[in-house]
KOLBANU-958973 format. One record per residue: residue number from 1; residue in three letters; x, y, z of N, C-alpha, C in turn. Coordinates in nm, 2 decimals. Layout:
% residues N
+-----+-----+--------+--------+--------+--------+--------+--------+--------+--------+--------+
!   k !   r !   n_px !   n_py !   n_pz !  ca_px !  ca_py !  ca_pz !   c_px !   c_py !   c_pz !
+-----+-----+--------+--------+--------+--------+--------+--------+--------+--------+--------+
! NUM ! ALA !      X !      Y !      Z !      X !      Y !      Z !      X !      Y !      Z !
...
+-----+-----+--------+--------+--------+--------+--------+--------+--------+--------+--------+
% end
This chain:
% residues 184
+-----+-----+--------+--------+--------+--------+--------+--------+--------+--------+--------+
!   k !   r !   n_px !   n_py !   n_pz !  ca_px !  ca_py !  ca_pz !   c_px !   c_py !   c_pz !
+-----+-----+--------+--------+--------+--------+--------+--------+--------+--------+--------+
!   1 ! MET !  10.86 !   8.71 !  10.33 !  10.83 !   8.65 !  10.20 !  10.97 !   8.55 !  10.18 !
!   2 ! PHE !  10.95 !   8.43 !  10.18 !  11.05 !   8.35 !  10.15 !  11.10 !   8.32 !  10.00 !
!   3 ! THR !  11.23 !   8.33 !   9.96 !  11.26 !   8.31 !   9.82 !  11.32 !   8.17 !   9.81 !
!   4 ! ASN !  11.30 !   8.09 !   9.71 !  11.35 !   7.98 !   9.71 !  11.53 !   7.98 !   9.66 !
!   5 ! ALA !  11.58 !   7.91 !   9.74 !  11.74 !   7.92 !   9.70 !  11.79 !   7.89 !   9.56 !
!   6 ! ASN !  11.71 !   7.83 !   9.46 !  11.73 !   7.79 !   9.34 !  11.65 !   7.93 !   9.25 !
!   7 ! ALA !  11.63 !   8.01 !   9.28 !  11.57 !   8.12 !   9.23 !  11.69 !   8.19 !   9.14 !
!   8 ! GLY !  11.65 !   8.24 !   9.03 !  11.75 !   8.33 !   8.97 !  11.76 !   8.46 !   9.03 !
!   9 ! PRO !  11.87 !   8.51 !   8.99 !  11.90 !   8.66 !   9.03 !  11.78 !   8.76 !   9.04 !
!  10 ! PHE !  11.70 !   8.76 !   8.92 !  11.61 !   8.86 !   8.91 !  11.50 !   8.83 !   9.00 !
!  11 ! GLU !  11.46 !   8.70 !   9.02 !  11.35 !   8.65 !   9.10 !  11.41 !   8.69 !   9.26 !
!  12 ! ARG !  11.52 !   8.66 !   9.30 !  11.56 !   8.71 !   9.43 !  11.54 !   8.87 !   9.46 !
!  13 ! PHE !  11.60 !   8.92 !   9.34 !  11.58 !   9.08 !   9.36 !  11.43 !   9.13 !   9.38 !
!  14 ! ALA !  11.35 !   9.07 !   9.29 !  11.22 !   9.12 !   9.28 !  11.13 !   9.06 !   9.41 !
!  15 ! SER !  11.17 !   8.97 !   9.44 !  11.10 !   8.92 !   9.60 !  11.15 !   9.03 !   9.71 !
!  16 ! LYS !  11.28 !   9.05 !   9.71 !  11.31 !   9.12 !   9.80 !  11.27 !   9.28 !   9.80 !
!  17 ! ALA !  11.26 !   9.32 !   9.66 !  11.22 !   9.46 !   9.63 !  11.06 !   9.47 !   9.69 !
!  18 ! THR !  11.00 !   9.36 !   9.64 !  10.87 !   9.35 !   9.68 !  10.82 !   9.36 !   9.82 !
!  19 ! GLN !  10.92 !   9.31 !   9.90 !  10.90 !   9.32 !  10.01 !  10.94 !   9.43 !  10.10 !
!  20 ! ALA !  11.03 !   9.49 !  10.05 !  11.09 !   9.63 !  10.10 !  11.00 !   9.75 !  10.06 !
!  21 ! THR !  10.95 !   9.74 !   9.93 !  10.87 !   9.85 !   9.89 !  10.71 !   9.83 !   9.96 !
!  22 ! GLY !  10.70 !   9.72 !  10.00 !  10.55 !   9.72 !  10.08 !  10.56 !   9.71 !  10.23 !
!  23 ! SER !  10.66 !   9.78 !  10.25 !  10.69 !   9.80 !  10.40 !  10.65 !   9.93 !  10.45 !
!  24 ! SER !  10.62 !   9.95 !  10.60 !  10.59 !  10.06 !  10.65 !  10.69 !  10.18 !  10.63 !
!  25 ! MET !  10.81 !  10.13 !  10.63 !  10.95 !  10.20 !  10.61 !  10.94 !  10.27 !  10.50 !
!  26 ! ALA !  10.90 !  10.19 !  10.38 !  10.89 !  10.25 !  10.24 !  10.81 !  10.36 !  10.22 !
!  27 ! PHE !  10.69 !  10.33 !  10.31 !  10.58 !  10.44 !  10.29 !  10.64 !  10.56 !  10.35 !
!  28 ! LEU !  10.69 !  10.54 !  10.48 !  10.73 !  10.67 !  10.56 !  10.83 !  10.74 !  10.46 !
!  29 ! LEU !  10.94 !  10.67 !  10.40 !  11.06 !  10.73 !  10.32 !  10.97 !  10.80 !  10.22 !
!  30 ! ALA !  10.87 !  10.75 !  10.14 !  10.79 !  10.81 !  10.04 !  10.73 !  10.94 !  10.10 !
!  31 ! LEU !  10.67 !  10.93 !  10.20 !  10.60 !  11.05 !  10.25 !  10.68 !  11.15 !  10.31 !
!  32 ! LEU !  10.80 !  11.11 !  10.36 !  10.93 !  11.21 !  10.39 !  10.97 !  11.28 !  10.27 !
!  33 ! THR !  10.99 !  11.21 !  10.15 !  11.04 !  11.28 !  10.04 !  10.94 !  11.38 !   9.98 !
!  34 ! ILE !  10.80 !  11.35 !   9.99 !  10.72 !  11.45 !   9.93 !  10.71 !  11.55 !  10.03 !
!  35 ! ILE !  10.70 !  11.53 !  10.16 !  10.72 !  11.63 !  10.26 !  10.83 !  11.75 !  10.24 !
!  36 ! ILE !  10.95 !  11.68 !  10.22 !  11.07 !  11.77 !  10.19 !  11.06 !  11.83 !  10.07 !
!  37 ! TRP !  10.99 !  11.78 !   9.95 !  10.98 !  11.84 !   9.84 !  10.88 !  11.97 !   9.85 !
!  38 ! ILE !  10.78 !  11.95 !   9.94 !  10.68 !  12.06 !   9.95 !  10.77 !  12.17 !  10.03 !
!  39 ! ILE !  10.84 !  12.14 !  10.14 !  10.90 !  12.24 !  10.22 !  10.99 !  12.31 !  10.13 !
!  40 ! THR !  11.09 !  12.24 !  10.03 !  11.14 !  12.33 !   9.94 !  11.09 !  12.39 !   9.82 !
!  41 ! GLY !  10.96 !  12.40 !   9.82 !  10.91 !  12.50 !   9.71 !  10.92 !  12.62 !   9.71 !
!  42 ! PRO !  10.87 !  12.66 !   9.84 !  10.94 !  12.82 !   9.86 !  11.07 !  12.86 !   9.81 !
!  43 ! ILE !  11.18 !  12.78 !   9.86 !  11.32 !  12.79 !   9.84 !  11.34 !  12.82 !   9.69 !
!  44 ! PHE !  11.27 !  12.72 !   9.61 !  11.32 !  12.71 !   9.45 !  11.20 !  12.79 !   9.38 !
!  45 ! GLY !  11.11 !  12.88 !   9.47 !  11.02 !  12.95 !   9.41 !  10.92 !  12.87 !   9.33 !
!  46 ! TYR !  10.87 !  12.75 !   9.35 !  10.79 !  12.68 !   9.30 !  10.81 !  12.67 !   9.15 !
!  47 ! SER !  10.94 !  12.65 !   9.10 !  10.96 !  12.66 !   8.96 !  10.94 !  12.56 !   8.88 !
!  48 ! ASP !  10.95 !  12.55 !   8.77 !  10.92 !  12.43 !   8.68 !  11.01 !  12.33 !   8.70 !
!  49 ! THR !  11.16 !  12.38 !   8.71 !  11.23 !  12.26 !   8.77 !  11.20 !  12.20 !   8.88 !
!  50 ! TRP !  11.17 !  12.25 !   8.98 !  11.11 !  12.21 !   9.12 !  11.01 !  12.08 !   9.11 !
!  51 ! GLN !  10.91 !  12.15 !   9.01 !  10.78 !  12.04 !   8.99 !  10.85 !  11.93 !   8.89 !
!  52 ! LEU !  10.93 !  11.95 !   8.79 !  11.00 !  11.85 !   8.71 !  11.05 !  11.75 !   8.80 !
!  53 ! VAL !  11.13 !  11.79 !   8.91 !  11.19 !  11.68 !   9.00 !  11.09 !  11.58 !   9.05 !
!  54 ! ILE !  11.01 !  11.63 !   9.11 !  10.89 !  11.54 !   9.15 !  10.83 !  11.45 !   9.06 !
!  55 ! ASN !  10.78 !  11.51 !   8.95 !  10.72 !  11.45 !   8.85 !  10.80 !  11.33 !   8.79 !
!  56 ! THR !  10.92 !  11.35 !   8.76 !  11.02 !  11.27 !   8.68 !  11.04 !  11.18 !   8.78 !
!  57 ! GLY !  11.08 !  11.18 !   8.90 !  11.10 !  11.08 !   9.03 !  10.98 !  10.99 !   9.04 !
!  58 ! THR !  10.88 !  11.05 !   9.05 !  10.76 !  10.96 !   9.08 !  10.72 !  10.87 !   8.95 !
!  59 ! THR !  10.73 !  10.94 !   8.84 !  10.70 !  10.86 !   8.71 !  10.81 !  10.74 !   8.69 !
!  60 ! ILE !  10.92 !  10.76 !   8.71 !  11.02 !  10.65 !   8.71 !  11.00 !  10.55 !   8.82 !
!  61 ! ILE !  10.98 !  10.58 !   8.93 !  10.93 !  10.48 !   9.03 !  10.82 !  10.41 !   9.00 !
!  62 ! THR !  10.70 !  10.47 !   8.95 !  10.60 !  10.39 !   8.91 !  10.60 !  10.31 !   8.80 !
!  63 ! PHE !  10.67 !  10.34 !   8.70 !  10.71 !  10.27 !   8.58 !  10.75 !  10.15 !   8.62 !
!  64 ! LEU !  10.85 !  10.16 !   8.70 !  10.94 !  10.02 !   8.75 !  10.86 !   9.95 !   8.86 !
!  65 ! MET !  10.80 !  10.02 !   8.92 !  10.71 !   9.94 !   9.02 !  10.57 !   9.85 !   8.96 !
!  66 ! VAL !  10.53 !   9.92 !   8.85 !  10.42 !   9.84 !   8.78 !  10.48 !   9.69 !   8.75 !
!  67 ! PHE !  10.60 !   9.69 !   8.66 !  10.66 !   9.55 !   8.63 !  10.69 !   9.48 !   8.76 !
!  68 ! LEU !  10.74 !   9.53 !   8.86 !  10.75 !   9.46 !   8.99 !  10.63 !   9.40 !   9.04 !
!  69 ! ILE !  10.54 !   9.48 !   9.05 !  10.40 !   9.42 !   9.11 !  10.34 !   9.33 !   9.03 !
!  70 ! GLN !  10.34 !   9.34 !   8.89 !  10.30 !   9.24 !   8.81 !  10.38 !   9.11 !   8.81 !
!  71 ! LYS !  10.50 !   9.11 !   8.81 !  10.59 !   9.00 !   8.84 !  10.51 !   8.91 !   8.98 !
!  72 ! SER !  10.52 !   8.99 !   9.08 !  10.46 !   8.94 !   9.21 !  10.33 !   8.88 !   9.19 !
!  73 ! GLN !  10.24 !   8.95 !   9.13 !  10.11 !   8.90 !   9.11 !  10.11 !   8.76 !   9.03 !
!  74 ! ASN !  10.17 !   8.77 !   8.93 !  10.18 !   8.64 !   8.85 !  10.21 !   8.53 !   8.92 !
!  75 ! LYS !  10.32 !   8.54 !   9.00 !  10.39 !   8.44 !   9.11 !  10.27 !   8.39 !   9.19 !
!  76 ! ASP !  10.21 !   8.49 !   9.26 !  10.12 !   8.46 !   9.36 !  10.00 !   8.40 !   9.30 !
!  77 ! SER !   9.95 !   8.44 !   9.17 !   9.85 !   8.39 !   9.11 !   9.87 !   8.22 !   9.06 !
!  78 ! LEU !   9.99 !   8.22 !   9.00 !  10.05 !   8.08 !   8.99 !  10.04 !   7.99 !   9.11 !
!  79 ! ALA !  10.08 !   8.02 !   9.21 !  10.10 !   7.94 !   9.33 !   9.96 !   7.92 !   9.38 !
!  80 ! MET !   9.87 !   8.00 !   9.36 !   9.70 !   8.01 !   9.41 !   9.66 !   7.89 !   9.33 !
!  81 ! GLN !   9.69 !   7.90 !   9.21 !   9.64 !   7.79 !   9.10 !   9.69 !   7.68 !   9.14 !
!  82 ! VAL !   9.81 !   7.65 !   9.18 !   9.86 !   7.50 !   9.20 !   9.79 !   7.47 !   9.32 !
!  83 ! LYS !   9.77 !   7.54 !   9.43 !   9.71 !   7.52 !   9.55 !   9.57 !   7.45 !   9.53 !
!  84 ! LEU !   9.50 !   7.54 !   9.46 !   9.36 !   7.48 !   9.40 !   9.37 !   7.37 !   9.32 !
!  85 ! ASN !   9.45 !   7.35 !   9.24 !   9.45 !   7.23 !   9.17 !   9.46 !   7.12 !   9.24 !
!  86 ! GLU !   9.53 !   7.13 !   9.35 !   9.57 !   7.01 !   9.43 !   9.46 !   7.00 !   9.52 !
!  87 ! LEU !   9.37 !   7.10 !   9.55 !   9.27 !   7.06 !   9.63 !   9.16 !   6.99 !   9.55 !
!  88 ! ILE !   9.13 !   7.03 !   9.40 !   9.05 !   6.97 !   9.36 !   9.09 !   6.80 !   9.28 !
!  89 ! ALA !   9.20 !   6.81 !   9.28 !   9.28 !   6.67 !   9.26 !   9.24 !   6.56 !   9.37 !
!  90 ! VAL !   9.26 !   6.61 !   9.50 !   9.24 !   6.51 !   9.61 !   9.10 !   6.49 !   9.62 !
!  91 ! ASN !   9.01 !   6.59 !   9.60 !   8.89 !   6.58 !   9.63 !   8.80 !   6.49 !   9.54 !
!  92 ! ARG !   8.78 !   6.36 !   9.59 !   8.72 !   6.27 !   9.50 !   8.56 !   6.32 !   9.43 !
!  93 ! LYS !   8.52 !   6.42 !   9.50 !   8.35 !   6.47 !   9.44 !   8.38 !   6.58 !   9.35 !
!  94 ! ALA !   8.53 !   6.64 !   9.35 !   8.53 !   6.78 !   9.27 !   8.57 !   6.69 !   9.12 !
!  95 ! SER !   8.53 !   6.79 !   9.01 !   8.55 !   6.73 !   8.88 !   8.71 !   6.76 !   8.83 !
!  96 ! ASN !   8.77 !   6.67 !   8.82 !   8.92 !   6.70 !   8.76 !   8.92 !   6.78 !   8.61 !
!  97 ! ARG !   8.81 !   6.79 !   8.58 !   8.80 !   6.89 !   8.43 !   8.83 !   7.05 !   8.46 !
!  98 ! LEU !   8.80 !   7.07 !   8.61 !   8.87 !   7.21 !   8.66 !   8.98 !   7.23 !   8.66 !
!  99 ! LEU !   9.09 !   7.13 !   8.66 !   9.21 !   7.16 !   8.69 !   9.28 !   7.24 !   8.55 !
! 100 ! ASN !   9.34 !   7.33 !   8.60 !   9.41 !   7.44 !   8.50 !   9.30 !   7.51 !   8.42 !
! 101 ! VAL !   9.17 !   7.53 !   8.48 !   9.06 !   7.60 !   8.41 !   9.12 !   7.73 !   8.36 !
! 102 ! GLU !   9.24 !   7.79 !   8.45 !   9.26 !   7.93 !   8.40 !   9.33 !   7.90 !   8.25 !
! 103 ! ASP !   9.37 !   7.82 !   8.19 !   9.42 !   7.77 !   8.06 !   9.32 !   7.78 !   7.97 !
! 104 ! LEU !   9.18 !   7.76 !   8.00 !   9.06 !   7.77 !   7.90 !   9.07 !   7.90 !   7.84 !
! 105 ! SER !   8.98 !   7.90 !   7.73 !   8.96 !   8.05 !   7.66 !   8.84 !   8.12 !   7.74 !
! 106 ! GLU !   8.85 !   8.25 !   7.72 !   8.75 !   8.34 !   7.81 !   8.62 !   8.28 !   7.77 !
! 107 ! GLU !   8.58 !   8.24 !   7.66 !   8.43 !   8.18 !   7.63 !   8.42 !   8.08 !   7.71 !
! 108 ! GLU !   8.50 !   7.96 !   7.73 !   8.49 !   7.84 !   7.79 !   8.46 !   7.88 !   7.96 !
! 109 ! ILE !   8.54 !   7.99 !   8.00 !   8.53 !   8.03 !   8.13 !   8.39 !   8.08 !   8.17 !
! 110 ! ARG !   8.35 !   8.17 !   8.07 !   8.23 !   8.23 !   8.06 !   8.11 !   8.13 !   8.08 !
! 111 ! ALA !   8.14 !   8.02 !   7.99 !   8.03 !   7.89 !   8.00 !   8.04 !   7.83 !   8.12 !
! 112 ! LEU !   8.12 !   7.80 !   8.20 !   8.16 !   7.76 !   8.31 !   8.09 !   7.83 !   8.42 !
! 113 ! HIS !   8.12 !   7.97 !   8.40 !   8.07 !   8.05 !   8.50 !   7.90 !   8.05 !   8.49 !
! 114 ! ARG !   7.85 !   8.06 !   8.37 !   7.70 !   8.05 !   8.36 !   7.64 !   7.90 !   8.43 !
! 115 ! PHE !   7.73 !   7.78 !   8.41 !   7.68 !   7.69 !   8.47 !   7.66 !   7.66 !   8.61 !
! 116 ! PHE !   7.78 !   7.72 !   8.66 !   7.80 !   7.71 !   8.81 !   7.69 !   7.83 !   8.88 !
! 117 ! GLY !   7.67 !   7.93 !   8.80 !   7.56 !   8.03 !   8.82 !   7.43 !   7.94 !   8.82 !
! 118 ! GLU !   7.40 !   7.87 !   8.74 !   7.26 !   7.79 !   8.73 !   7.24 !   7.73 !   8.85 !
! 119 ! LEU !   7.37 !   7.66 !   8.92 !   7.37 !   7.56 !   9.03 !   7.35 !   7.65 !   9.16 !
! 120 ! ALA !   7.39 !   7.76 !   9.15 !   7.38 !   7.85 !   9.28 !   7.22 !   7.91 !   9.25 !
! 121 ! GLU !   7.16 !   7.93 !   9.16 !   7.03 !   7.97 !   9.14 !   6.95 !   7.85 !   9.20 !
! 122 ! ARG !   6.97 !   7.74 !   9.17 !   6.88 !   7.62 !   9.20 !   6.91 !   7.61 !   9.37 !
! 123 ! ALA !   7.02 !   7.60 !   9.42 !   7.04 !   7.62 !   9.56 !   6.95 !   7.70 !   9.66 !
! 124 ! LYS !   6.95 !   7.83 !   9.56 !   6.87 !   7.93 !   9.64 !   6.75 !   7.92 !   9.65 !
! 125 ! SER !   6.67 !   7.84 !   9.56 !   6.53 !   7.79 !   9.54 !   6.50 !   7.68 !   9.66 !
! 126 ! GLU !   6.59 !   7.63 !   9.71 !   6.59 !   7.50 !   9.79 !   6.51 !   7.58 !   9.94 !
! 127 ! THR !   6.46 !   7.50 !   9.99 !   6.38 !   7.55 !  10.13 !   6.47 !   7.57 !  10.26 !
! 128 ! SER !   6.56 !   7.49 !  10.25 !   6.65 !   7.50 !  10.33 !   6.83 !   7.47 !  10.31 !
! 129 ! LEU !   6.90 !   7.53 !  10.35 !   7.05 !   7.56 !  10.33 !   7.11 !   7.39 !  10.33 !
! 130 ! SER !   7.05 !   7.31 !  10.42 !   7.10 !   7.18 !  10.46 !   7.05 !   7.07 !  10.34 !
! 131 ! ILE !   6.99 !   7.11 !  10.25 !   6.91 !   7.00 !  10.16 !   7.03 !   6.98 !  10.07 !
! 132 ! SER !   7.10 !   7.08 !  10.01 !   7.21 !   7.04 !   9.92 !   7.30 !   7.01 !   9.95 !
! 133 ! HIS !   7.36 !   7.05 !  10.09 !   7.48 !   6.99 !  10.15 !   7.46 !   6.97 !  10.30 !
! 134 ! SER !   7.39 !   6.86 !  10.36 !   7.37 !   6.83 !  10.47 !   7.48 !   6.80 !  10.54 !
! 135 ! ILE !   7.47 !   6.82 !  10.70 !   7.58 !   6.76 !  10.80 !   7.61 !   6.61 !  10.78 !
! 136 ! GLU !   7.48 !   6.56 !  10.75 !   7.50 !   6.39 !  10.73 !   7.56 !   6.35 !  10.64 !
! 137 ! GLU !   7.54 !   6.44 !  10.49 !   7.61 !   6.39 !  10.38 !   7.76 !   6.40 !  10.42 !
! 138 ! ALA !   7.79 !   6.51 !  10.46 !   7.96 !   6.57 !  10.50 !   7.98 !   6.44 !  10.58 !
! 139 ! GLU !   7.93 !   6.39 !  10.69 !   7.99 !   6.31 !  10.78 !   8.01 !   6.19 !  10.71 !
! 140 ! GLU !   7.88 !   6.14 !  10.60 !   7.89 !   6.00 !  10.54 !   8.03 !   6.00 !  10.44 !
! 141 ! ILE !   8.06 !   6.13 !  10.38 !   8.17 !   6.11 !  10.30 !   8.28 !   6.12 !  10.38 !
! 142 ! HIS !   8.31 !   6.19 !  10.49 !   8.44 !   6.18 !  10.57 !   8.44 !   6.02 !  10.60 !
! 143 ! GLN !   8.33 !   5.95 !  10.66 !   8.34 !   5.81 !  10.68 !   8.40 !   5.74 !  10.58 !
! 144 ! GLU !   8.34 !   5.77 !  10.44 !   8.40 !   5.68 !  10.34 !   8.55 !   5.69 !  10.31 !
! 145 ! LYS !   8.58 !   5.84 !  10.33 !   8.73 !   5.87 !  10.31 !   8.81 !   5.78 !  10.41 !
! 146 ! VAL !   8.75 !   5.77 !  10.54 !   8.84 !   5.70 !  10.64 !   8.85 !   5.55 !  10.61 !
! 147 ! GLU !   8.74 !   5.49 !  10.59 !   8.72 !   5.35 !  10.54 !   8.82 !   5.33 !  10.40 !
! 148 ! ASP !   8.81 !   5.43 !  10.31 !   8.91 !   5.41 !  10.19 !   9.05 !   5.41 !  10.23 !
! 149 ! PHE !   9.11 !   5.50 !  10.31 !   9.22 !   5.51 !  10.37 !   9.27 !   5.40 !  10.44 !
! 150 ! HIS !   9.18 !   5.32 !  10.51 !   9.23 !   5.23 !  10.61 !   9.23 !   5.10 !  10.47 !
! 151 ! GLN !   9.13 !   5.11 !  10.39 !   9.16 !   4.96 !  10.30 !   9.26 !   5.00 !  10.22 !
! 152 ! ARG !   9.30 !   5.09 !  10.19 !   9.44 !   5.14 !  10.09 !   9.57 !   5.11 !  10.19 !
! 153 ! LYS !   9.56 !   5.14 !  10.32 !   9.67 !   5.09 !  10.40 !   9.67 !   4.96 !  10.41 !
! 154 ! SER !   9.57 !   4.87 !  10.45 !   9.61 !   4.74 !  10.47 !   9.62 !   4.66 !  10.34 !
! 155 ! SER !   9.60 !   4.72 !  10.22 !   9.63 !   4.67 !  10.13 !   9.78 !   4.69 !  10.07 !
! 156 ! ARG !   9.81 !   4.81 !  10.11 !   9.97 !   4.82 !  10.09 !  10.04 !   4.74 !  10.16 !
! 157 ! LEU !   9.99 !   4.73 !  10.31 !  10.07 !   4.63 !  10.39 !  10.08 !   4.48 !  10.35 !
! 158 ! LYS !   9.96 !   4.43 !  10.30 !   9.96 !   4.30 !  10.24 !  10.04 !   4.28 !  10.15 !
! 159 ! ASN !  10.04 !   4.38 !  10.04 !  10.12 !   4.38 !   9.93 !  10.27 !   4.37 !   9.95 !
! 160 ! ARG !  10.31 !   4.46 !  10.06 !  10.44 !   4.47 !  10.10 !  10.50 !   4.34 !  10.16 !
! 161 ! ASP !  10.41 !   4.26 !  10.24 !  10.43 !   4.15 !  10.31 !  10.45 !   4.05 !  10.20 !
! 162 ! THR !  10.38 !   4.01 !  10.11 !  10.38 !   3.91 !  10.00 !  10.48 !   3.94 !   9.88 !
! 163 ! VAL !  10.49 !   4.06 !   9.86 !  10.62 !   4.08 !   9.76 !  10.76 !   4.09 !   9.81 !
! 164 ! ALA !  10.77 !   4.15 !   9.92 !  10.91 !   4.14 !   9.98 !  10.96 !   4.03 !  10.04 !
! 165 ! PRO !  11.06 !   3.96 !  10.00 !  11.10 !   3.82 !  10.07 !  11.20 !   3.86 !  10.20 !
! 166 ! PRO !  11.18 !   3.81 !  10.30 !  11.26 !   3.84 !  10.42 !  11.39 !   3.86 !  10.41 !
! 167 ! SER !  11.46 !   3.96 !  10.41 !  11.62 !   3.96 !  10.41 !  11.70 !   3.86 !  10.47 !
! 168 ! GLU !  11.80 !   3.86 !  10.44 !  11.91 !   3.77 !  10.50 !  11.94 !   3.79 !  10.66 !
! 169 ! SER !  11.97 !   3.92 !  10.65 !  11.97 !   3.98 !  10.80 !  11.87 !   3.96 !  10.89 !
! 170 ! SER !  11.74 !   3.95 !  10.85 !  11.62 !   3.94 !  10.94 !  11.61 !   3.78 !  10.98 !
! 171 ! LYS !  11.67 !   3.70 !  10.88 !  11.66 !   3.56 !  10.92 !  11.77 !   3.51 !  11.01 !
! 172 ! ARG !  11.86 !   3.58 !  11.04 !  11.96 !   3.55 !  11.14 !  11.90 !   3.60 !  11.29 !
! 173 ! LYS !  11.93 !   3.51 !  11.39 !  11.88 !   3.59 !  11.50 !  12.00 !   3.69 !  11.56 !
! 174 ! SER !  11.92 !   3.78 !  11.63 !  11.98 !   3.90 !  11.67 !  12.08 !   3.83 !  11.79 !
! 175 ! THR !  12.19 !   3.93 !  11.78 !  12.30 !   3.89 !  11.86 !  12.27 !   3.99 !  11.99 !
! 176 ! LYS !  12.19 !   4.07 !  11.99 !  12.17 !   4.19 !  12.09 !  12.11 !   4.10 !  12.21 !
! 177 ! THR !  12.13 !   4.14 !  12.34 !  12.07 !   4.07 !  12.45 !  11.93 !   4.15 !  12.49 !
! 178 ! PRO !  11.81 !   4.09 !  12.50 !  11.69 !   4.13 !  12.50 !  11.68 !   4.22 !  12.65 !
! 179 ! PRO !  11.60 !   4.32 !  12.67 !  11.59 !   4.39 !  12.80 !  11.53 !   4.32 !  12.88 !
! 180 ! PRO !  11.55 !   4.31 !  13.00 !  11.51 !   4.27 !  13.11 !  11.36 !   4.26 !  13.13 !
! 181 ! SER !  11.27 !   4.18 !  13.15 !  11.17 !   4.17 !  13.18 !  11.08 !   4.25 !  13.30 !
! 182 ! GLN !  11.00 !   4.33 !  13.28 !  10.95 !   4.41 !  13.37 !  10.85 !   4.32 !  13.47 !
! 183 ! PRO !  10.87 !   4.33 !  13.61 !  10.76 !   4.26 !  13.67 !  10.62 !   4.33 !  13.66 !
! 184 ! GLN !  10.52 !   4.26 !  13.68 !  10.39 !   4.35 !  13.66 !  10.32 !   4.33 !  13.77 !
+-----+-----+--------+--------+--------+--------+--------+--------+--------+--------+--------+
% end
């Protein structure tokens, strides 16, 4: 897990702690602690203090880990939402109204869920899977995207050539010697 150099001290700590506590070594350390605690049971006569030590230790660790895990999940969830928003924003067939859908109220999200559930039911009633989204349709959309890309590119090139006057340095002849021509 990589942490941004601009992250605050707590974020750097949380990232490193999450990475460390999710490792095999952390699990083995916890397992070893439990084994040592069990082995020391007869030595301490399975006393209340012996039980209190493990209960207190695990409670403290669990309490702190809850917040650490929640911080990590919040960050991961936000990053996932940004990635999904990017995909929705660049897909010309997707509804931009779904950007930041996580900010809607629960009732609004339930209404959207019902709407998409109805679409799914309609798709199930089709006789073929390719009716709602055929390969031909996907190829057509792809070809349209390629054509749009080339049109935008040529438009930018035309705009650049008409807007930018040639610079003074490009008007002067180059003083470099041209490379010798290769016989063909």
